[in-house]
C-alpha positions in Angstrom: 11.8 -21.2 4.3 8.2 -21.4 5.1 6.9 -18.0 4.0 6.5 -16.9 0.3 4.9 -13.7 -1.0 3.4 -13.5 -4.5 3.1 -10.0 -5.9 4.8 -7.3 -7.8 7.2 -4.6 -6.4 5.2 -1.8 -8.1 1.9 -2.9 -6.7 0.7 -0.7 -3.8 -0.9 -3.6 -1.9 2.2 -5.8 -2.4 4.2 -2.9 -0.9 1.8 -2.7 2.0 2.7 -6.2 3.0 6.4 -5.8 2.2 6.5 -2.9 4.6 5.1 -5.2 7.4 7.6 -7.9 6.5 10.6 -5.5 6.4 9.6 -3.8 9.7 10.1 -7.0 11.5 12.9 -8.4 9.4 10.7 -11.4 8.7 12.4 -14.0 6.5 10.4 -14.8 3.4 10.8 -15.5 -0.3 9.5 -13.0 -2.8 7.9 -14.5 -5.8 7.5 -11.8 -8.4 4.6 -12.1 -10.8 5.5 -11.1 -14.3 6.2 -12.4 -17.9 9.6 -13.7 -16.8 8.2 -15.9 -14.1 5.3 -18.0 -15.5 5.9 -20.7 -12.9 5.1 -18.2 -10.2 1.9 -17.1 -11.9 0.8 -20.7 -12.4 1.1 -21.5 -8.7 -0.4 -18.1 -7.7 -3.5 -18.8 -9.9 -3.8 -22.3 -8.6 -4.1 -21.0 -5.1 -6.1 -17.9 -5.9 -8.0 -18.0 -9.2 -9.5 -14.5 -8.6 -6.2 -13.2 -9.9 -5.5 -10.7 -7.1 -2.3 -10.2 -5.3 -0.5 -10.2 -2.9 -0.8 -13.7 -1.7 1.1 -15.1 1.3 1.9 -18.8 1.5 2.9 -20.2 4.9 3.8 -23.8 4.3 0.5 -25.0 2.7 -1.7 -22.2 4.0 -2.7 -19.5 1.6 -3.5 -16.0 3.1 -5.2 -13.4 1.0 -5.9 -9.7 1.2 -3.2 -7.3 2.4 -4.7 -6.4 5.8 -5.5 -10.0 6.6 -1.9 -10.9 5.7 -0.5 -8.3 8.0 -2.7 -9.5 10.9 -1.8 -13.1 10.2 1.9 -12.3 10.3 1.4 -10.6 13.7 -0.3 -13.7 15.1 1.9 -16.4 13.5 5.2 -14.6 12.8 5.4 -11.7 15.3 8.4 -9.5 15.5 9.5 -6.5 17.6 7.2 -4.1 15.8 3.6 -4.6 16.9 1.6 -3.5 13.9 -1.8 -4.1 15.5 -2.1 -2.9 19.1 -3.2 -5.2 21.9 -5.7 -2.7 23.1 -9.0 -3.5 21.3 -10.2 0.1 20.9 -6.8 1.2 19.6 -6.7 -1.8 17.3 -10.1 -0.7 16.0 -8.8 2.7 15.2 -5.9 1.1 13.3 -8.2 -1.1 11.3 -10.4 1.9 10.5 -7.5 4.0 9.2 -6.2 1.0 7.3 -9.5 0.7 5.5 -9.6 4.5 5.0 -6.3 4.5 3.2 -7.3 1.5 1.1 -10.8 2.7 0.2 -10.6 6.5 0.2 -7.0 7.0 -1.1 -6.1 3.9 -3.2 -9.5 3.3 -4.7 -9.7 6.8 -6.4 -6.1 6.4 -7.5 -7.0 3.0 -9.1 -10.0 4.6 -10.8 -7.7 7.2 -12.4 -5.2 4.6 -13.4 -7.9 2.4 -14.9 -9.2 5.3 -17.0 -5.7 6.0 -18.3 -5.1 2.3 -19.1 -8.1 2.3 -21.5 -6.2 4.6 -23.9 -9.4 6.7 -24.3 -8.7 10.4 -23.6 -12.2 11.0 -22.3 -12.1 8.1 -19.9 -8.6 9.2 -18.8 -10.0 12.7 -18.0 -13.1 11.4 -16.3 -11.0 9.1 -14.1 -8.7 11.9 -13.1 -11.6 14.2 -12.3 -13.2 11.6 -10.1 -9.9 10.9 -8.3 -9.2 14.6 -7.7 -12.7 15.2 -6.2 -12.4 12.2 -3.9 -8.8 12.7 -2.9 -9.3 16.4 -2.0 -12.0 15.3 0.4 -9.7 12.6 1.9 -6.7 14.9 2.1 -8.7 17.5 4.0 -10.0 15.0 6.5 -6.5 13.4 7.0 -4.8 16.7 7.5 -7.0 17.3 10.5 -6.9 13.7 11.7 -3.1 13.6 11.7 -2.5 16.8 13.6 -0.1 16.3 16.5 0.7 12.7 15.5 3.9 11.2 14.3 2.1 8.2 12.7 -1.5 7.4 11.7 -2.7 6.7 15.3 0.0 8.3 17.4 3.5 7.6 18.3 3.7 4.0 17.1 4.0 2.7 13.5 1.1 0.3 12.8 -0.7 -1.5 10.0 -2.5 1.8 9.2 0.9 3.3 8.2 1.7 0.2 6.1 -1.5 1.1 4.2 -0.8 4.8 4.1 2.7 4.7 2.7 2.0 3.3 -0.8 -1.5 4.8 -0.9 -0.2 8.4 -0.4 2.9 7.7 -2.5 0.7 7.0 -5.6 -2.0 9.4 -4.7 0.4 12.4 -4.7 1.5 11.3 -8.1 -2.1 11.2 -9.3 -3.3 14.4 -7.6 -0.5 16.3 -5.7 -1.2 17.0 -2.0 -1.5 20.8 -2.0 0.2 23.2 0.4 -3.1 23.7 2.0 -2.5 20.3 3.8 1.0 20.7 5.4 0.4 18.1 8.0 -0.4 15.5 5.4 2.6 16.5 3.3 4.9 16.1 6.3 3.4 12.7 7.1 4.0 11.5 3.6 7.6 12.6 3.9 8.0 10.7 7.2 6.6 7.6 5.5 9.1 8.0 2.6 12.0 8.2 5.1 10.9 5.1 7.0 13.5 2.4 6.1 11.0 -0.3 5.4 9.0 1.8 2.9 12.2 3.4 1.5 13.4 -0.1 0.7 10.0 -0.9 -1.1 10.2 2.3 -3.1 13.7 1.5 -4.3 12.8 -2.0 -5.2 9.9 -0.7 -7.3 11.9 2.1 -9.0 12.8 0.1 -12.1 9.1 -0.3 -12.9 8.1 3.4 -12.8 7.4 3.5 -16.6 4.4 1.2 -15.8 2.5 4.1 -14.2 0.0 5.1 -16.9 -0.5 8.7 -15.7 3.3 9.3 -15.9 5.5 9.0 -12.9 6.9 12.4 -11.8 10.6 12.8 -11.5 10.8 12.8 -7.7 10.4 10.6 -4.7 
């Protein structure tokens, strides 16, 4: 097997890449990073000392950053699901929304998570307040942007949806998407029903106690 993915099932960015791999039934070895697999951590850090994951290894080539990994997979290990359109303008829209979900959904969530991980009640509250403000702005924009669309850019599932699925999954845990945004709520439900993401959610289920804000009893 030539492909190996280093990451953790509960990691949003690992899930983003897992969705892309599952969509195309791409063969790969998952190398989970954790206290029980120090040999995986050693190799991961040798290849990427900045201590970020996921990391894809293709033979001896290391590919880093989730969006780059998905584009790499399309070029080197394509499947039946084209996650980045051939049309350059449509591809640009996919890349923009991919960045939107990473930067304007996941980043506020990570800010709230980081505040909770400090154990300081004030930092926890400040992190949540920041996340709620930013997420409400992002939710409102997305609710309009997604009107009339099945997936992020239209009828086809793309890299933008790979980014959206884990981002909106954890965002709704952090600051629930209100009933004022029914289009966004429905989109999140479609993502949860997508087999590739459903599989990633199930694989991460044993780790829900790791969510420092408290995982809700749903999804």
